[in-house]
ChimeraX commands (.cxc) that place a marker at each C-alpha (Angstrom):
marker #1 position 0.00,0.00,0.00 radius 0.5
marker #1 position 1.16,3.51,-0.85 radius 0.5
marker #1 position 0.49,6.20,1.77 radius 0.5
marker #1 position 0.14,9.84,0.68 radius 0.5
marker #1 position -0.18,12.53,3.36 radius 0.5
marker #1 position -1.69,15.75,1.98 radius 0.5
marker #1 position -1.44,18.74,4.32 radius 0.5
marker #1 position -3.40,21.97,4.14 radius 0.5
marker #1 position -0.94,24.47,5.67 radius 0.5
marker #1 position -3.75,27.03,6.12 radius 0.5
marker #1 position -5.32,24.77,8.74 radius 0.5
marker #1 position -2.21,25.26,10.88 radius 0.5
marker #1 position -2.03,29.04,10.62 radius 0.5
marker #1 position 0.07,30.33,13.56 radius 0.5
marker #1 position 0.43,26.72,14.75 radius 0.5
marker #1 position 3.43,25.53,12.76 radius 0.5
marker #1 position 4.53,23.50,15.79 radius 0.5
marker #1 position 1.42,21.34,15.46 radius 0.5
marker #1 position 2.12,20.52,11.81 radius 0.5
marker #1 position 5.78,19.83,12.64 radius 0.5
marker #1 position 4.66,17.40,15.33 radius 0.5
marker #1 position 2.47,15.49,12.84 radius 0.5
marker #1 position 5.37,15.35,10.36 radius 0.5
marker #1 position 7.61,13.94,13.10 radius 0.5
marker #1 position 5.01,11.31,14.00 radius 0.5
marker #1 position 4.76,10.21,10.36 radius 0.5
marker #1 position 8.54,9.91,10.06 radius 0.5
marker #1 position 8.91,8.05,13.35 radius 0.5
marker #1 position 6.22,5.52,12.42 radius 0.5
marker #1 position 7.51,4.70,8.94 radius 0.5
marker #1 position 11.10,4.40,10.14 radius 0.5
marker #1 position 9.96,1.28,12.00 radius 0.5
marker #1 position 8.32,-0.27,8.92 radius 0.5
marker #1 position 9.91,-2.63,6.44 radius 0.5
marker #1 position 10.09,-1.13,2.91 radius 0.5
marker #1 position 7.84,1.84,3.69 radius 0.5
marker #1 position 6.11,3.51,0.74 radius 0.5
marker #1 position 4.90,6.98,1.69 radius 0.5
marker #1 position 5.10,10.60,0.60 radius 0.5
marker #1 position 4.25,13.97,2.13 radius 0.5
marker #1 position 2.61,16.69,0.06 radius 0.5
marker #1 position 1.34,20.22,0.73 radius 0.5
marker #1 position -1.75,21.64,-0.94 radius 0.5
marker #1 position -0.93,25.31,-1.66 radius 0.5
marker #1 position -4.27,26.41,-3.13 radius 0.5
marker #1 position -7.81,25.13,-3.62 radius 0.5
marker #1 position -8.07,22.00,-5.79 radius 0.5
marker #1 position -4.28,21.61,-5.74 radius 0.5
marker #1 position -4.79,18.30,-3.91 radius 0.5
marker #1 position -6.64,16.83,-6.90 radius 0.5
marker #1 position -3.57,17.24,-9.15 radius 0.5
marker #1 position -1.29,15.96,-6.38 radius 0.5
marker #1 position -3.37,12.79,-6.05 radius 0.5
marker #1 position -3.36,12.19,-9.80 radius 0.5
marker #1 position 0.44,12.53,-9.91 radius 0.5
marker #1 position 0.85,10.13,-6.99 radius 0.5
marker #1 position -1.45,7.61,-8.68 radius 0.5
marker #1 position 0.68,7.74,-11.83 radius 0.5
marker #1 position 3.83,6.99,-9.80 radius 0.5
marker #1 position 2.30,4.08,-7.88 radius 0.5
marker #1 position 3.03,0.47,-8.73 radius 0.5
marker #1 position 0.43,-1.37,-10.77 radius 0.5
marker #1 position -2.25,-2.86,-8.52 radius 0.5
marker #1 position -1.20,-0.85,-5.45 radius 0.5
marker #1 position -3.79,0.46,-3.04 radius 0.5
marker #1 position -3.24,4.19,-2.52 radius 0.5
marker #1 position -4.37,5.66,0.80 radius 0.5
marker #1 position -4.75,9.44,0.85 radius 0.5
marker #1 position -4.65,11.26,4.22 radius 0.5
marker #1 position -6.43,14.65,4.13 radius 0.5
marker #1 position -4.78,16.56,6.99 radius 0.5
marker #1 position -6.57,19.75,7.95 radius 0.5
marker #1 position -10.18,20.91,7.84 radius 0.5
marker #1 position -13.17,20.33,5.60 radius 0.5
marker #1 position -11.65,22.18,2.64 radius 0.5
marker #1 position -8.77,19.72,2.18 radius 0.5
marker #1 position -11.14,16.80,2.82 radius 0.5
marker #1 position -13.42,18.08,0.05 radius 0.5
marker #1 position -10.51,18.42,-2.38 radius 0.5
marker #1 position -9.09,14.98,-1.56 radius 0.5
marker #1 position -12.53,13.38,-1.87 radius 0.5
marker #1 position -12.79,14.79,-5.39 radius 0.5
marker #1 position -9.37,13.32,-6.16 radius 0.5
marker #1 position -10.18,9.76,-5.05 radius 0.5
marker #1 position -13.94,9.31,-5.65 radius 0.5
marker #1 position -14.80,6.31,-7.80 radius 0.5
marker #1 position -11.20,5.03,-8.08 radius 0.5
marker #1 position -11.36,1.45,-6.73 radius 0.5
marker #1 position -7.69,1.37,-5.74 radius 0.5
marker #1 position -7.87,4.54,-3.59 radius 0.5
marker #1 position -8.84,5.08,0.03 radius 0.5
marker #1 position -9.37,8.30,1.95 radius 0.5
marker #1 position -8.56,9.09,5.58 radius 0.5
marker #1 position -9.85,12.28,7.21 radius 0.5
marker #1 position -7.31,13.63,9.72 radius 0.5
marker #1 position -9.23,16.40,11.54 radius 0.5
marker #1 position -7.12,19.45,12.32 radius 0.5
marker #1 position -9.56,22.14,11.20 radius 0.5
marker #1 position -12.41,23.95,12.91 radius 0.5
marker #1 position -15.09,21.39,11.99 radius 0.5
marker #1 position -15.21,17.68,11.29 radius 0.5
marker #1 position -18.92,16.96,10.88 radius 0.5
marker #1 position -18.56,13.77,8.86 radius 0.5
marker #1 position -16.45,11.98,11.50 radius 0.5
marker #1 position -19.00,12.77,14.21 radius 0.5
marker #1 position -21.14,9.96,12.81 radius 0.5
marker #1 position -18.91,7.67,14.89 radius 0.5
marker #1 position -19.35,9.89,18.01 radius 0.5
marker #1 position -17.32,12.80,19.30 radius 0.5
marker #1 position -15.16,10.65,21.62 radius 0.5
marker #1 position -13.85,8.67,18.65 radius 0.5
marker #1 position -12.63,11.68,16.65 radius 0.5
marker #1 position -9.31,11.90,18.50 radius 0.5
marker #1 position -8.34,8.47,17.17 radius 0.5
marker #1 position -8.36,9.88,13.61 radius 0.5
marker #1 position -5.39,12.06,14.56 radius 0.5
marker #1 position -3.23,9.08,15.55 radius 0.5
marker #1 position -0.93,8.18,12.64 radius 0.5
marker #1 position -0.25,4.49,13.54 radius 0.5
marker #1 position -3.99,3.86,14.06 radius 0.5
marker #1 position -4.82,5.45,10.71 radius 0.5
marker #1 position -2.17,3.54,8.78 radius 0.5
marker #1 position -3.25,0.21,10.24 radius 0.5
marker #1 position -7.02,0.80,10.03 radius 0.5
marker #1 position -9.46,-0.73,7.58 radius 0.5
marker #1 position -11.63,1.24,5.14 radius 0.5
marker #1 position -15.42,1.32,4.91 radius 0.5
marker #1 position -17.42,1.56,1.64 radius 0.5
marker #1 position -19.01,5.00,1.83 radius 0.5
marker #1 position -21.61,6.87,-0.19 radius 0.5
marker #1 position -20.95,10.28,-1.71 radius 0.5
marker #1 position -23.09,13.13,-3.03 radius 0.5
marker #1 position -22.46,13.89,-6.70 radius 0.5
marker #1 position -23.13,17.28,-8.23 radius 0.5
marker #1 position -22.01,17.32,-11.86 radius 0.5
marker #1 position -18.34,16.31,-11.72 radius 0.5
marker #1 position -18.02,17.26,-8.04 radius 0.5
marker #1 position -18.46,15.13,-4.95 radius 0.5
marker #1 position -19.40,15.99,-1.36 radius 0.5
marker #1 position -19.30,13.72,1.65 radius 0.5
marker #1 position -21.64,14.99,4.33 radius 0.5
marker #1 position -24.50,17.27,3.24 radius 0.5
marker #1 position -26.04,19.91,1.04 radius 0.5
marker #1 position -27.98,22.86,2.44 radius 0.5
marker #1 position -30.17,25.27,0.49 radius 0.5
marker #1 position -32.00,28.20,2.06 radius 0.5
marker #1 position -31.54,29.86,5.45 radius 0.5
marker #1 position -28.68,27.75,6.80 radius 0.5
marker #1 position -26.50,28.12,3.71 radius 0.5
marker #1 position -27.06,31.89,3.52 radius 0.5
marker #1 position -26.22,32.33,7.22 radius 0.5
marker #1 position -23.16,30.08,7.02 radius 0.5
marker #1 position -21.84,31.98,4.00 radius 0.5
marker #1 position -22.22,35.30,5.82 radius 0.5
marker #1 position -20.36,33.94,8.85 radius 0.5
marker #1 position -17.60,32.48,6.66 radius 0.5
marker #1 position -17.10,35.86,4.99 radius 0.5
marker #1 position -16.98,37.51,8.39 radius 0.5
marker #1 position -14.44,34.98,9.65 radius 0.5
marker #1 position -12.15,35.71,6.72 radius 0.5
marker #1 position -12.26,39.47,7.42 radius 0.5
marker #1 position -11.55,39.24,11.17 radius 0.5
marker #1 position -8.73,37.73,13.17 radius 0.5
marker #1 position -9.54,34.57,15.10 radius 0.5
marker #1 position -9.86,36.32,18.47 radius 0.5
marker #1 position -12.27,38.96,17.16 radius 0.5
marker #1 position -14.37,36.36,15.38 radius 0.5
marker #1 position -14.75,34.30,18.57 radius 0.5
marker #1 position -15.91,37.42,20.43 radius 0.5
marker #1 position -18.51,38.39,17.81 radius 0.5
marker #1 position -19.49,34.97,16.41 radius 0.5
marker #1 position -22.42,34.18,18.71 radius 0.5
marker #1 position -23.94,37.64,18.39 radius 0.5
marker #1 position -23.39,37.68,14.62 radius 0.5
marker #1 position -24.86,34.20,14.25 radius 0.5
marker #1 position -28.01,35.25,16.08 radius 0.5
marker #1 position -28.36,38.52,14.15 radius 0.5
marker #1 position -27.81,36.72,10.83 radius 0.5
marker #1 position -30.48,34.18,11.75 radius 0.5
marker #1 position -32.91,36.92,12.75 radius 0.5
marker #1 position -32.39,39.05,9.63 radius 0.5
marker #1 position -32.53,36.01,7.33 radius 0.5
marker #1 position -35.83,34.88,8.87 radius 0.5
marker #1 position -37.37,38.21,7.79 radius 0.5
marker #1 position -35.87,38.02,4.28 radius 0.5
marker #1 position -38.66,36.45,2.24 radius 0.5
marker #1 position -36.34,35.91,-0.75 radius 0.5
marker #1 position -34.34,33.43,1.35 radius 0.5
marker #1 position -36.70,32.20,4.07 radius 0.5
marker #1 position -39.89,31.85,2.04 radius 0.5
marker #1 position -38.70,31.17,-1.47 radius 0.5
marker #1 position -40.70,28.99,-3.83 radius 0.5
marker #1 position -38.78,25.97,-5.08 radius 0.5
marker #1 position -39.52,23.44,-7.76 radius 0.5
marker #1 position -38.31,20.15,-6.26 radius 0.5
marker #1 position -38.23,16.65,-7.70 radius 0.5
marker #1 position -37.11,13.68,-5.58 radius 0.5
marker #1 position -36.86,10.40,-7.49 radius 0.5
marker #1 position -39.37,11.84,-10.02 radius 0.5
marker #1 position -41.88,12.75,-7.29 radius 0.5
marker #1 position -42.91,16.41,-6.99 radius 0.5
marker #1 position -42.30,18.20,-3.67 radius 0.5
marker #1 position -42.46,21.79,-4.91 radius 0.5
marker #1 position -43.43,24.51,-2.47 radius 0.5
marker #1 position -42.26,27.37,-0.25 radius 0.5
marker #1 position -39.47,26.30,2.10 radius 0.5
marker #1 position -37.09,28.06,4.46 radius 0.5
marker #1 position -34.63,25.15,4.56 radius 0.5
marker #1 position -33.72,22.19,2.34 radius 0.5
marker #1 position -31.26,19.72,3.87 radius 0.5
marker #1 position -29.97,16.84,1.74 radius 0.5
marker #1 position -27.95,14.64,4.08 radius 0.5
marker #1 position -25.49,11.79,3.85 radius 0.5
marker #1 position -24.67,12.18,7.55 radius 0.5
marker #1 position -26.53,13.53,10.60 radius 0.5
marker #1 position -24.26,16.40,11.72 radius 0.5
marker #1 position -23.89,20.02,10.68 radius 0.5
marker #1 position -21.81,22.72,12.41 radius 0.5
marker #1 position -21.00,20.26,15.17 radius 0.5
marker #1 position -24.63,19.47,16.04 radius 0.5
marker #1 position -26.87,16.52,15.30 radius 0.5
marker #1 position -29.68,17.70,13.03 radius 0.5
marker #1 position -33.23,16.58,12.47 radius 0.5
marker #1 position -32.03,13.86,10.08 radius 0.5
marker #1 position -30.41,12.13,13.06 radius 0.5
marker #1 position -30.66,8.68,11.44 radius 0.5
marker #1 position -28.75,9.57,8.26 radius 0.5
marker #1 position -26.01,7.02,7.58 radius 0.5
marker #1 position -23.34,7.30,4.86 radius 0.5
marker #1 position -23.54,3.74,3.55 radius 0.5
marker #1 position -27.22,3.00,2.89 radius 0.5
marker #1 position -27.35,4.37,-0.67 radius 0.5
marker #1 position -30.01,6.98,0.18 radius 0.5
marker #1 position -30.25,10.68,0.91 radius 0.5
marker #1 position -32.13,11.70,4.04 radius 0.5
marker #1 position -33.95,14.86,2.91 radius 0.5
marker #1 position -35.67,17.40,5.15 radius 0.5
marker #1 position -37.86,20.14,3.67 radius 0.5
marker #1 position -38.92,22.73,6.26 radius 0.5
marker #1 position -41.94,24.72,5.12 radius 0.5
marker #1 position -41.97,28.50,5.32 radius 0.5
marker #1 position -44.13,30.19,7.93 radius 0.5
marker #1 position -44.08,33.49,9.83 radius 0.5
marker #1 position -40.53,34.57,10.85 radius 0.5
marker #1 position -40.77,33.62,14.54 radius 0.5
marker #1 position -42.22,30.24,13.60 radius 0.5
marker #1 position -39.32,29.61,11.23 radius 0.5
marker #1 position -36.82,30.57,13.94 radius 0.5
marker #1 position -38.46,28.06,16.27 radius 0.5
marker #1 position -38.38,25.36,13.56 radius 0.5
marker #1 position -34.72,26.02,12.78 radius 0.5
marker #1 position -33.81,25.87,16.46 radius 0.5
marker #1 position -35.64,22.57,16.91 radius 0.5
marker #1 position -34.07,21.12,13.77 radius 0.5
marker #1 position -30.53,22.10,14.86 radius 0.5
marker #1 position -31.15,20.23,18.12 radius 0.5
marker #1 position -31.81,16.94,16.42 radius 0.5
marker #1 position -35.62,17.09,16.21 radius 0.5
marker #1 position -38.01,17.45,13.30 radius 0.5
marker #1 position -40.44,20.36,13.55 radius 0.5
marker #1 position -44.07,19.82,12.61 radius 0.5
marker #1 position -43.66,21.78,9.38 radius 0.5
marker #1 position -40.89,19.43,8.17 radius 0.5
marker #1 position -41.37,17.00,5.30 radius 0.5
marker #1 position -38.97,14.06,5.50 radius 0.5
marker #1 position -38.21,11.77,2.56 radius 0.5
marker #1 position -35.43,9.46,1.42 radius 0.5
marker #1 position -34.24,9.22,-2.15 radius 0.5
marker #1 position -31.39,8.76,-4.59 radius 0.5
marker #1 position -31.79,11.86,-6.76 radius 0.5
marker #1 position -33.03,15.37,-6.12 radius 0.5
marker #1 position -33.39,18.41,-8.38 radius 0.5
marker #1 position -34.02,21.87,-6.92 radius 0.5
marker #1 position -34.88,24.91,-9.03 radius 0.5
marker #1 position -35.66,28.54,-8.20 radius 0.5
marker #1 position -36.38,31.71,-10.16 radius 0.5
marker #1 position -33.30,33.47,-8.77 radius 0.5
marker #1 position -29.87,32.50,-7.47 radius 0.5
marker #1 position -29.88,30.16,-4.46 radius 0.5
marker #1 position -27.09,29.95,-1.89 radius 0.5
marker #1 position -26.05,26.29,-1.89 radius 0.5
marker #1 position -23.67,24.80,0.67 radius 0.5
marker #1 position -22.04,21.47,-0.26 radius 0.5
marker #1 position -20.08,20.39,2.82 radius 0.5
marker #1 position -18.06,23.59,3.37 radius 0.5
marker #1 position -18.23,24.78,-0.26 radius 0.5
marker #1 position -20.57,27.59,-1.36 radius 0.5
marker #1 position -22.03,28.09,-4.80 radius 0.5
marker #1 position -24.85,30.10,-6.33 radius 0.5
marker #1 position -27.15,28.71,-8.97 radius 0.5
marker #1 position -30.79,28.57,-10.00 radius 0.5
marker #1 position -30.76,24.83,-10.63 radius 0.5
marker #1 position -28.97,21.95,-8.96 radius 0.5
marker #1 position -29.26,18.18,-9.36 radius 0.5
marker #1 position -27.68,15.85,-6.80 radius 0.5
marker #1 position -27.26,12.09,-7.12 radius 0.5
marker #1 position -26.41,9.61,-4.41 radius 0.5
marker #1 position -23.47,7.45,-5.50 radius 0.5
marker #1 position -23.50,4.26,-3.46 radius 0.5
marker #1 position -20.07,3.24,-2.08 radius 0.5
marker #1 position -18.26,5.83,-4.19 radius 0.5
marker #1 position -15.29,6.05,-1.82 radius 0.5
marker #1 position -13.46,3.91,0.73 radius 0.5
marker #1 position -13.20,5.88,4.00 radius 0.5
marker #1 position -10.67,4.84,6.63 radius 0.5
marker #1 position -12.15,4.12,10.08 radius 0.5
marker #1 position -9.82,3.65,13.07 radius 0.5
marker #1 position -10.25,1.23,15.97 radius 0.5
marker #1 position -12.59,-1.11,14.05 radius 0.5
marker #1 position -15.32,1.54,13.98 radius 0.5
marker #1 position -18.30,1.07,11.70 radius 0.5
marker #1 position -21.21,3.25,10.64 radius 0.5
marker #1 position -24.23,3.09,12.95 radius 0.5
marker #1 position -27.39,1.35,11.88 radius 0.5
marker #1 position -30.22,3.76,11.14 radius 0.5
marker #1 position -32.81,3.79,13.91 radius 0.5
marker #1 position -36.44,3.11,13.05 radius 0.5
marker #1 position -37.68,5.14,16.00 radius 0.5
marker #1 position -39.74,8.15,15.03 radius 0.5
marker #1 position -38.30,11.53,16.00 radius 0.5
marker link #1:1,2 radius 0.2
marker link #1:2,3 radius 0.2
marker link #1:3,4 radius 0.2
marker link #1:4,5 radius 0.2
marker link #1:5,6 radius 0.2
marker link #1:6,7 radius 0.2
marker link #1:7,8 radius 0.2
marker link #1:8,9 radius 0.2
marker link #1:9,10 radius 0.2
marker link #1:10,11 radius 0.2
marker link #1:11,12 radius 0.2
marker link #1:12,13 radius 0.2
marker link #1:13,14 radius 0.2
marker link #1:14,15 radius 0.2
marker link #1:15,16 radius 0.2
marker link #1:16,17 radius 0.2
marker link #1:17,18 radius 0.2
marker link #1:18,19 radius 0.2
marker link #1:19,20 radius 0.2
marker link #1:20,21 radius 0.2
marker link #1:21,22 radius 0.2
marker link #1:22,23 radius 0.2
marker link #1:23,24 radius 0.2
marker link #1:24,25 radius 0.2
marker link #1:25,26 radius 0.2
marker link #1:26,27 radius 0.2
marker link #1:27,28 radius 0.2
marker link #1:28,29 radius 0.2
marker link #1:29,30 radius 0.2
marker link #1:30,31 radius 0.2
marker link #1:31,32 radius 0.2
marker link #1:32,33 radius 0.2
marker link #1:33,34 radius 0.2
marker link #1:34,35 radius 0.2
marker link #1:35,36 radius 0.2
marker link #1:36,37 radius 0.2
marker link #1:37,38 radius 0.2
marker link #1:38,39 radius 0.2
marker link #1:39,40 radius 0.2
marker link #1:40,41 radius 0.2
marker link #1:41,42 radius 0.2
marker link #1:42,43 radius 0.2
marker link #1:43,44 radius 0.2
marker link #1:44,45 radius 0.2
marker link #1:45,46 radius 0.2
marker link #1:46,47 radius 0.2
marker link #1:47,48 radius 0.2
marker link #1:48,49 radius 0.2
marker link #1:49,50 radius 0.2
marker link #1:50,51 radius 0.2
marker link #1:51,52 radius 0.2
marker link #1:52,53 radius 0.2
marker link #1:53,54 radius 0.2
marker link #1:54,55 radius 0.2
marker link #1:55,56 radius 0.2
marker link #1:56,57 radius 0.2
marker link #1:57,58 radius 0.2
marker link #1:58,59 radius 0.2
marker link #1:59,60 radius 0.2
marker link #1:60,61 radius 0.2
marker link #1:61,62 radius 0.2
marker link #1:62,63 radius 0.2
marker link #1:63,64 radius 0.2
marker link #1:64,65 radius 0.2
marker link #1:65,66 radius 0.2
marker link #1:66,67 radius 0.2
marker link #1:67,68 radius 0.2
marker link #1:68,69 radius 0.2
marker link #1:69,70 radius 0.2
marker link #1:70,71 radius 0.2
marker link #1:71,72 radius 0.2
marker link #1:72,73 radius 0.2
marker link #1:73,74 radius 0.2
marker link #1:74,75 radius 0.2
marker link #1:75,76 radius 0.2
marker link #1:76,77 radius 0.2
marker link #1:77,78 radius 0.2
marker link #1:78,79 radius 0.2
marker link #1:79,80 radius 0.2
marker link #1:80,81 radius 0.2
marker link #1:81,82 radius 0.2
marker link #1:82,83 radius 0.2
marker link #1:83,84 radius 0.2
marker link #1:84,85 radius 0.2
marker link #1:85,86 radius 0.2
marker link #1:86,87 radius 0.2
marker link #1:87,88 radius 0.2
marker link #1:88,89 radius 0.2
marker link #1:89,90 radius 0.2
marker link #1:90,91 radius 0.2
marker link #1:91,92 radius 0.2
marker link #1:92,93 radius 0.2
marker link #1:93,94 radius 0.2
marker link #1:94,95 radius 0.2
marker link #1:95,96 radius 0.2
marker link #1:96,97 radius 0.2
marker link #1:97,98 radius 0.2
marker link #1:98,99 radius 0.2
marker link #1:99,100 radius 0.2
marker link #1:100,101 radius 0.2
marker link #1:101,102 radius 0.2
marker link #1:102,103 radius 0.2
marker link #1:103,104 radius 0.2
marker link #1:104,105 radius 0.2
marker link #1:105,106 radius 0.2
marker link #1:106,107 radius 0.2
marker link #1:107,108 radius 0.2
marker link #1:108,109 radius 0.2
marker link #1:109,110 radius 0.2
marker link #1:110,111 radius 0.2
marker link #1:111,112 radius 0.2
marker link #1:112,113 radius 0.2
marker link #1:113,114 radius 0.2
marker link #1:114,115 radius 0.2
marker link #1:115,116 radius 0.2
marker link #1:116,117 radius 0.2
marker link #1:117,118 radius 0.2
marker link #1:118,119 radius 0.2
marker link #1:119,120 radius 0.2
marker link #1:120,121 radius 0.2
marker link #1:121,122 radius 0.2
marker link #1:122,123 radius 0.2
marker link #1:123,124 radius 0.2
marker link #1:124,125 radius 0.2
marker link #1:125,126 radius 0.2
marker link #1:126,127 radius 0.2
marker link #1:127,128 radius 0.2
marker link #1:128,129 radius 0.2
marker link #1:129,130 radius 0.2
marker link #1:130,131 radius 0.2
marker link #1:131,132 radius 0.2
marker link #1:132,133 radius 0.2
marker link #1:133,134 radius 0.2
marker link #1:134,135 radius 0.2
marker link #1:135,136 radius 0.2
marker link #1:136,137 radius 0.2
marker link #1:137,138 radius 0.2
marker link #1:138,139 radius 0.2
marker link #1:139,140 radius 0.2
marker link #1:140,141 radius 0.2
marker link #1:141,142 radius 0.2
marker link #1:142,143 radius 0.2
marker link #1:143,144 radius 0.2
marker link #1:144,145 radius 0.2
marker link #1:145,146 radius 0.2
marker link #1:146,147 radius 0.2
marker link #1:147,148 radius 0.2
marker link #1:148,149 radius 0.2
marker link #1:149,150 radius 0.2
marker link #1:150,151 radius 0.2
marker link #1:151,152 radius 0.2
marker link #1:152,153 radius 0.2
marker link #1:153,154 radius 0.2
marker link #1:154,155 radius 0.2
marker link #1:155,156 radius 0.2
marker link #1:156,157 radius 0.2
marker link #1:157,158 radius 0.2
marker link #1:158,159 radius 0.2
marker link #1:159,160 radius 0.2
marker link #1:160,161 radius 0.2
marker link #1:161,162 radius 0.2
marker link #1:162,163 radius 0.2
marker link #1:163,164 radius 0.2
marker link #1:164,165 radius 0.2
marker link #1:165,166 radius 0.2
marker link #1:166,167 radius 0.2
marker link #1:167,168 radius 0.2
marker link #1:168,169 radius 0.2
marker link #1:169,170 radius 0.2
marker link #1:170,171 radius 0.2
marker link #1:171,172 radius 0.2
marker link #1:172,173 radius 0.2
marker link #1:173,174 radius 0.2
marker link #1:174,175 radius 0.2
marker link #1:175,176 radius 0.2
marker link #1:176,177 radius 0.2
marker link #1:177,178 radius 0.2
marker link #1:178,179 radius 0.2
marker link #1:179,180 radius 0.2
marker link #1:180,181 radius 0.2
marker link #1:181,182 radius 0.2
marker link #1:182,183 radius 0.2
marker link #1:183,184 radius 0.2
marker link #1:184,185 radius 0.2
marker link #1:185,186 radius 0.2
marker link #1:186,187 radius 0.2
marker link #1:187,188 radius 0.2
marker link #1:188,189 radius 0.2
marker link #1:189,190 radius 0.2
marker link #1:190,191 radius 0.2
marker link #1:191,192 radius 0.2
marker link #1:192,193 radius 0.2
marker link #1:193,194 radius 0.2
marker link #1:194,195 radius 0.2
marker link #1:195,196 radius 0.2
marker link #1:196,197 radius 0.2
marker link #1:197,198 radius 0.2
marker link #1:198,199 radius 0.2
marker link #1:199,200 radius 0.2
marker link #1:200,201 radius 0.2
marker link #1:201,202 radius 0.2
marker link #1:202,203 radius 0.2
marker link #1:203,204 radius 0.2
marker link #1:204,205 radius 0.2
marker link #1:205,206 radius 0.2
marker link #1:206,207 radius 0.2
marker link #1:207,208 radius 0.2
marker link #1:208,209 radius 0.2
marker link #1:209,210 radius 0.2
marker link #1:210,211 radius 0.2
marker link #1:211,212 radius 0.2
marker link #1:212,213 radius 0.2
marker link #1:213,214 radius 0.2
marker link #1:214,215 radius 0.2
marker link #1:215,216 radius 0.2
marker link #1:216,217 radius 0.2
marker link #1:217,218 radius 0.2
marker link #1:218,219 radius 0.2
marker link #1:219,220 radius 0.2
marker link #1:220,221 radius 0.2
marker link #1:221,222 radius 0.2
marker link #1:222,223 radius 0.2
marker link #1:223,224 radius 0.2
marker link #1:224,225 radius 0.2
marker link #1:225,226 radius 0.2
marker link #1:226,227 radius 0.2
marker link #1:227,228 radius 0.2
marker link #1:228,229 radius 0.2
marker link #1:229,230 radius 0.2
marker link #1:230,231 radius 0.2
marker link #1:231,232 radius 0.2
marker link #1:232,233 radius 0.2
marker link #1:233,234 radius 0.2
marker link #1:234,235 radius 0.2
marker link #1:235,236 radius 0.2
marker link #1:236,237 radius 0.2
marker link #1:237,238 radius 0.2
marker link #1:238,239 radius 0.2
marker link #1:239,240 radius 0.2
marker link #1:240,241 radius 0.2
marker link #1:241,242 radius 0.2
marker link #1:242,243 radius 0.2
marker link #1:243,244 radius 0.2
marker link #1:244,245 radius 0.2
marker link #1:245,246 radius 0.2
marker link #1:246,247 radius 0.2
marker link #1:247,248 radius 0.2
marker link #1:248,249 radius 0.2
marker link #1:249,250 radius 0.2
marker link #1:250,251 radius 0.2
marker link #1:251,252 radius 0.2
marker link #1:252,253 radius 0.2
marker link #1:253,254 radius 0.2
marker link #1:254,255 radius 0.2
marker link #1:255,256 radius 0.2
marker link #1:256,257 radius 0.2
marker link #1:257,258 radius 0.2
marker link #1:258,259 radius 0.2
marker link #1:259,260 radius 0.2
marker link #1:260,261 radius 0.2
marker link #1:261,262 radius 0.2
marker link #1:262,263 radius 0.2
marker link #1:263,264 radius 0.2
marker link #1:264,265 radius 0.2
marker link #1:265,266 radius 0.2
marker link #1:266,267 radius 0.2
marker link #1:267,268 radius 0.2
marker link #1:268,269 radius 0.2
marker link #1:269,270 radius 0.2
marker link #1:270,271 radius 0.2
marker link #1:271,272 radius 0.2
marker link #1:272,273 radius 0.2
marker link #1:273,274 radius 0.2
marker link #1:274,275 radius 0.2
marker link #1:275,276 radius 0.2
marker link #1:276,277 radius 0.2
marker link #1:277,278 radius 0.2
marker link #1:278,279 radius 0.2
marker link #1:279,280 radius 0.2
marker link #1:280,281 radius 0.2
marker link #1:281,282 radius 0.2
marker link #1:282,283 radius 0.2
marker link #1:283,284 radius 0.2
marker link #1:284,285 radius 0.2
marker link #1:285,286 radius 0.2
marker link #1:286,287 radius 0.2
marker link #1:287,288 radius 0.2
marker link #1:288,289 radius 0.2
marker link #1:289,290 radius 0.2
marker link #1:290,291 radius 0.2
marker link #1:291,292 radius 0.2
marker link #1:292,293 radius 0.2
marker link #1:293,294 radius 0.2
marker link #1:294,295 radius 0.2
marker link #1:295,296 radius 0.2
marker link #1:296,297 radius 0.2
marker link #1:297,298 radius 0.2
marker link #1:298,299 radius 0.2
marker link #1:299,300 radius 0.2
marker link #1:300,301 radius 0.2
marker link #1:301,302 radius 0.2
marker link #1:302,303 radius 0.2
marker link #1:303,304 radius 0.2
marker link #1:304,305 radius 0.2
marker link #1:305,306 radius 0.2
marker link #1:306,307 radius 0.2
marker link #1:307,308 radius 0.2
marker link #1:308,309 radius 0.2
marker link #1:309,310 radius 0.2
marker link #1:310,311 radius 0.2
marker link #1:311,312 radius 0.2
marker link #1:312,313 radius 0.2
marker link #1:313,314 radius 0.2
marker link #1:314,315 radius 0.2
marker link #1:315,316 radius 0.2
marker link #1:316,317 radius 0.2
marker link #1:317,318 radius 0.2
marker link #1:318,319 radius 0.2
marker link #1:319,320 radius 0.2
view
């Protein structure tokens, strides 16, 4: 097996010592191995990791399994996913050193630390895992359309314009104010969508559309708490528009792992969403604007490394 460690240096901004420690751990582990085959790469800009992975694949021996380690936050994980998806001889390990790691929370928060241990990662097995396909792009965890994606984009822009300390101070207040203002913005919170799920019509006015391959978003379990990334199905929540305070209550309930009464829940393999004007769309931690998006569930598109013999949980049949 060939091991390729792809670092996102931006994830270690002002913490060079942490990245140096990981590099030391990699070197120390492979020095104890017989005929080690590994390389260390640094992704310098967005999508750089895709080219790096292609070059490493070309250099690998015929028939070799190539395990890619995405070291950083959700941006490098997204890029590495798009480098390995649908290649049967590639595996992907998420090594969480960013601000969020929603996909790995499917195993539980206490297990996340194990994904930072290099020996455990190298020796772990991989699980067949579904992925969300949009055109030629893949996402791992979720797609949001509506209030959540608009709010998250505003907060991401704010984070990029402030230093870390200032953002921490203002983040809670800004998050609340963004939520409040967005709830009163009818173009976002009460937009009419034309929606088709597996050729069934679900068109209507919604404040939130959540298309999930996993149950977590922004560190919290959502109302699609049973979503599992290996069943070949999207878990889709459509929260109907109402008066602003009602929508705020629904959003709060949904972000706490419950389904509000005005939520339509359906599972499916394909969804198309259309609107008359540009929608803010959040695919994992990527943001795009479009008036039309079609997403397909690709069953077992990628092999995801899981430490300590972890496996994906079985979906519960209990009603929420």
